[in-house]
C-alpha positions in Angstrom: 98.6 97.2 120.2 101.0 98.3 117.6 101.1 95.8 114.7 103.4 95.9 111.6 101.7 95.1 108.3 103.9 93.0 106.1 103.2 94.9 102.8 104.0 98.0 101.0 100.4 98.2 99.6 98.7 101.3 101.0 95.3 100.2 99.8 95.7 97.2 102.2 96.9 99.5 105.0 93.7 101.6 104.6 91.5 98.4 104.7 93.3 96.9 107.7 93.1 100.2 109.7 89.4 100.2 109.1 89.1 96.5 110.2 91.3 96.9 113.3 90.3 100.3 114.7 91.5 99.5 118.2 95.1 98.7 117.1 97.8 100.8 115.5 98.6 99.3 112.1 101.8 100.6 110.5 103.8 99.9 107.4 107.5 99.1 107.9 108.6 101.7 105.3 106.8 104.4 107.3 109.3 103.8 110.1 112.3 103.5 107.8 112.4 99.7 108.0 113.4 97.9 104.8 111.2 95.0 104.0 110.7 92.8 101.0 109.6 89.3 100.4 109.6 87.2 97.2 106.3 85.2 97.0 107.6 81.8 96.0 105.0 79.8 97.9 102.5 77.4 96.2 99.6 78.4 98.5 98.2 81.5 100.1 99.2 80.1 103.5 102.8 79.7 102.5 103.1 83.2 101.2 101.2 84.7 104.1 103.3 82.9 106.7 106.5 83.7 104.9 105.9 87.4 104.8 104.8 87.5 108.5 107.8 85.5 109.7 110.3 87.4 107.6 109.1 90.8 108.9 108.9 89.5 112.5 112.6 88.6 112.4 113.3 92.2 111.6 111.0 94.1 114.0 110.5 91.5 116.9 107.0 92.8 117.4 103.5 91.7 116.4 103.2 91.3 112.6 100.2 90.8 110.4 100.5 89.6 106.8 98.0 88.6 104.2 98.2 86.8 100.8 95.1 87.1 98.7 93.9 86.6 95.2 91.1 85.8 92.8 90.2 82.3 91.9 88.1 81.8 88.7 86.4 78.4 88.2 86.5 78.5 84.4 90.3 79.2 84.5 91.0 76.2 86.9 91.4 78.6 89.8 93.7 81.1 88.0 95.0 83.7 88.5 94.9 82.5 92.2 98.1 83.2 94.1 99.5 84.9 91.0 96.7 87.5 90.9 98.9 90.5 91.5 101.3 89.2 88.8 98.7 88.2 86.3 100.0 89.0 82.8 103.6 89.6 84.0 105.0 87.1 81.5 108.0 88.2 79.4 108.9 91.0 81.7 105.6 92.9 81.2 104.2 95.0 84.1 100.5 95.4 83.3 98.3 97.9 85.2 95.3 96.6 87.2 93.0 97.8 84.4 95.0 95.7 81.9 94.9 92.7 84.1 91.1 93.0 84.4 90.9 93.4 80.6 93.0 90.2 80.1 90.7 88.3 82.6 87.6 89.5 80.9 88.9 88.4 77.5 89.8 85.0 78.8 86.2 84.5 79.8 84.6 85.9 76.7 83.6 82.5 75.4 82.1 81.0 78.6 79.0 81.6 80.7 80.7 80.1 83.7 81.6 83.3 85.6 81.9 81.8 89.1 84.8 83.0 91.2 86.0 83.7 94.7 88.3 86.1 96.4 90.6 84.3 98.9 92.5 85.8 101.8 95.0 84.0 104.1 95.8 86.2 107.1 98.7 85.4 109.5 99.5 87.0 112.8 103.0 86.4 114.3 103.3 87.2 118.0 106.5 85.5 118.9 109.4 83.5 117.4 107.5 80.2 117.6 103.9 81.5 117.7 101.7 82.3 114.8 98.0 82.2 113.9 96.5 81.9 110.5 93.0 82.1 109.1 91.7 81.8 105.5 88.4 83.1 104.3 86.6 83.6 101.0 84.1 85.8 99.3 82.2 83.9 96.6 80.6 85.6 93.6 81.1 85.9 89.8 83.0 87.9 87.2 81.0 90.7 85.6 80.9 91.3 81.9 82.5 94.7 82.2 84.2 96.9 84.8 82.1 99.1 87.1 82.8 101.3 90.1 85.7 103.4 91.2 86.2 102.1 94.8 88.5 99.4 96.2 91.5 98.2 94.2 92.7 95.2 92.3 89.9 93.2 90.6 87.1 94.8 92.6 85.6 96.5 89.5 84.8 93.2 87.9 83.8 91.1 90.9 80.1 90.7 91.8 79.5 89.2 95.3 76.8 86.5 95.4 73.4 88.1 95.4 74.6 91.5 94.4 74.1 93.5 91.2 77.0 95.8 92.2 80.7 95.1 91.8 82.8 95.3 94.9 84.2 98.6 93.5 80.7 100.1 94.0 80.7 99.3 97.7 81.7 101.8 100.4 84.8 100.8 102.4 82.6 99.9 105.3 80.3 97.8 103.2 83.2 96.0 101.7 84.9 95.3 105.0 81.7 93.7 106.3 81.5 91.0 103.6 84.9 90.7 101.9 87.4 87.8 102.1 89.8 90.1 103.9 87.1 91.4 106.2 86.0 87.9 107.2 89.6 86.9 107.9 90.2 90.1 109.9 87.1 89.5 112.0 88.5 86.1 113.0 91.9 87.5 113.7 90.5 90.3 115.8 89.0 87.7 118.1 92.5 86.3 118.5 93.9 89.8 119.1 91.4 90.3 121.9 92.8 87.3 123.6 96.3 88.6 122.9 95.5 91.8 124.8 94.5 89.6 127.7 97.8 87.8 127.6 96.3 84.6 126.3 98.5 84.4 123.2 101.7 84.9 125.2 103.6 82.7 127.5 
């Protein structure tokens, strides 16, 4: 099945292609399709659904969208749904490394390092049909950055029970345990039903 991914993030494209090997995952821009979405929702679910439904109206074909972020206990759940925009105040555009530095500085005076990655994944298969799942990867924030794999906050996130940050995992290892990987596994079961015609009337 050909599925449009409602993002311009090629790191996410690589991850989803690994997680959905039996399907053709494509970015709209690679087919000359203009797509943008302003994330104004107050929850991962609102942003994920909004992206998926907006792109579906353009392509009229199956669309997959995710909204994900990092929730830190000591920061009352921040940066949360604003993870990709963390530190963007006053018109600034910080790099991922600068965002991680800011987060580490915010936690300097606390031993509470508990955190969780969150992913809400939405599949739209028709004008009135969508399916959403939300999953987490629990862990803690490391004291310093480590590893060169992954993207975003991976170099400072230690999954529960691990001494390695997520950036030290191989793509396959990460896909097996990550918030996005868990959500994708649930969605793949729905897509299996879709191939059997179960999701369509």
